[in-house]
N, C-alpha and C positions, 0 to 999 in steps of 0.2 A: 420415654419416642410415638411421635404423630406417624401420622401415613408419609411415605416416602413417592415424593412427589415425583409421577409416571409421564413419561412423553413415549410413543409410539407412532411410527412412521409407517402409510398403510401405502405403500406405492404402486395398488391396484394391479391393471394393465398395462404395463409401463413397463418399455427398455429393453437397448439389446444387453449383450453380453457385453459390448466396450459399453452403453451409458450406465451400465451394474457395475464393472468396474470405475468410472466414473466418479461416480457418485458414491461410491465405500470409499475410493483415495479422500474425500472430502470429509468422508466420515473421518477415517483415519488417523487425518491432521488436522483435526478440530480441536478448540479447550476445552473442555464445556467439566462441567462441577461433578466430584466426586459420585460416585455411585452412593454411600448411605444421603446425598442427598437428591442421586435424580437415577430413576433406572430406565433405562433406553432399551428398545423393541422398537424393530425396521422391521418391515414385510414387503419383501420382493413377491411376486409371484410366481411358483410351486417352482418352475422351471432353474432360475435362478437360486433358489432356496444351496446350496452344496457350493456353490462358488461365493455365496454371499456369507456362508457359515462357514469358509474359510480363511474367507481374506479378509471379515470384517473384525473388528480391534475385540480385545477379550472381554472388555466391563462392559458393547452391548451387545443386545441378545436375538432372535434369529421366530419371528413370525411365519407360519404359513397364513395366507387368508380366508380357509378357510376350509376343513376336515368331514369323511362326510360320518351320519348317523351314528352306524350301528359299525361292527369288524366287515373288513373287506370281505372278497368275491365280488357275486358276475352285476359291478354295479358300474359300466362301461366308464372310464372318465372322472371317473369321485378316488381319491384320496385317504387311505382312513388312518387316523390316529395312527393304531400298530406303525404305523410308515413314517411318518413325522416324527415319532419315539422313535425309532432303529436311526435316523436319519442325526439323530439327535437335534429335532427342533424342541424349544421347551413348549417354546407360547404355540395359540392363533387365535383367530380374529373370526369372531361366529355369532348369526341376524346381522351383521350388514345390514345396513335400507337398502341399498341398490341388489341383495340377493334378495330381501324380502317383500322390495317393490319388483324387481325382472323376474324373477322366477316365482315368487309366487311363494315363498318358507314360511308357513304362520309359525306364531308365536311356539304352539306344543312343537313342532317339529326344533324349533333353532333348541328351547329349550332338552327335548329331547337331544339334540347335539353339544349339547351347553355339557349335560350330567355326564354322557357317552367319553366327550375327551375328555376331562376332570380322572373320570372312572379307569381312564390308562396313564393317567398322567401329564398328559398334556397341563399348563395354566392357559386359561384363558381371557380374552378381552368381549366380554361381553356386550353387546353393542342394540340400545333401545332409541325411539325417538320418533317427534309425530312431522307430519307430511305439514304443510300450512295448512290448508284445508281445515285441518284437524284440532290446528291452533286460534285460527280464527276463529273456527265453529268455541272453542275455548275448551277443549275434552284434551288438552295438550296432557294431563293428568290422566285422567281416564285411560289415556294409551299408554305411558311410558310407563303407569301401574300392573295394566294388563300385560305386555310384555316382559316387566318384572318377572307377576307375579309363575308365568310357564316356569321360568328359569328357578323359582325359589323351592315352589311344588316339588322339582325334583333333583336336586339339592340340597344337600347336608351344611355340608364344610366349603365354606365361601374363601378361605388364606390364603386360592389358588384363583381366583376371582377381582380381575380388574371391572366398571359397570364402568361401559361409554356412551356417555348421553351423548348421540348429535339431532339435532333437530335436519329433519329432512332438507325444510328449505334453505339451510341454511351449507348443503351439501356443494363444493365447488360452483355453488353463486356468485359468492363476494357478499351474499350479505353475510349476516355472522349475528349470533345471539348476542345485545347489548351483554356489559359484562351482570345487569341487576338481571337478566332474564334469565342466564344461563346459572348462575346462586340461585335464583331460585326455586328453577327445576329441582337440580342437583340436593338442594336442601330439604324439598318434597320427596326425592328421591329417599332420601338418606332417613326423614321422620316419617314413608312408607318402610323401609330395609327392619326399623327399629319395631314400628304394631306387627307386623311381618313373619319378619323371621329372629333377630332378637337386638336386645342396646348395642353386645359385642361388639355384633358381626357389620353395625348398624357405624359406629364406631371405627371398626377399621377396616370396615371396603371404601377404596381406592374409586373414588367419583369421577369420572375425566371426563372431557369436554372435545364435542370433533364438531368439525364445520367452520369450513375458511379461516382456521386459523394460521395466526401466518406473522412474521417479525414482527408487528407495527403492533397488531393486535394482542400479544400474548400478555405482555407485562402485567397491564390491567387485567385482563379473564385471568391471572394466572395469583391477582393480592386477592380472589373473590376466597371466603373462607372454606367453603365448601367444595370447590374443584382443586381436585385432587392430577391436574396433568388433563393433557389431549392426547386424543388421534389424531395425528396430522395425515391430510390428506396429498393435493398435488404441492405445497411447500417444501415437504419433505423430501423433492428430490434435488431442490438445492439448496446451494448454499445456507439459506436462510434460514434454514432447518437446525442448525446450528445455533442462534438465538433463539428459536423458539425452546430448546434443550434447557439455554441458559435461567432461560426465565424462572429455573428453580429457585434461584436464589433469593427471590422473591420472598417466597415461604423461607426459605430455612432465614432470612432475616427480619422477620415478624416476626 
């Protein structure tokens, strides 16, 4: 059995309870492939996690957008992995480029977060990706390898990790890595895992693409051999998210 296609929806800091209910209703009504073809996880803001978990169809799962680097305590404004587990939230997104760039989260800090979340039983969508300057200077793989290395040094069991490659220059800009660009980095990442972790981890770990994924470009991206799914931003708030989930059929028929 190959790697099950994975589609995540990152709702970021968006929505009122009424808007969230509308998005959930659209998802609940959507006709999508079965769970053995595609795994779907949506990530609402913290305050709406219980609402979405209770209202969302059972074949879709819920993720938090972040969690604290260790056990809870005197960390005002943070949410711990233990709290997410207590709420029955199975997934968390860590290392998103917005947190790296705006809040200054280092590779090491992200690696520590990933390791701690896994230790508490959460599954992790771990984000890596380069800026436009880094791509133009030809250092894409150096950057992505360094980000992945900080995780690999702290994680022994990769079975609950999905790696999301998100070129920062393609997030929310409308610019998309071409299918060939996405495939190139995904293939190099898989080679890095093979050389630095193990052949088994390289073969089984899902590497998903994020960065202006839409209903228009998802099928061509999904057709790339090392693209195992998507982490979708803005389009995950719209009905076209259902079309993006359906792109998993490309893999099924390949």
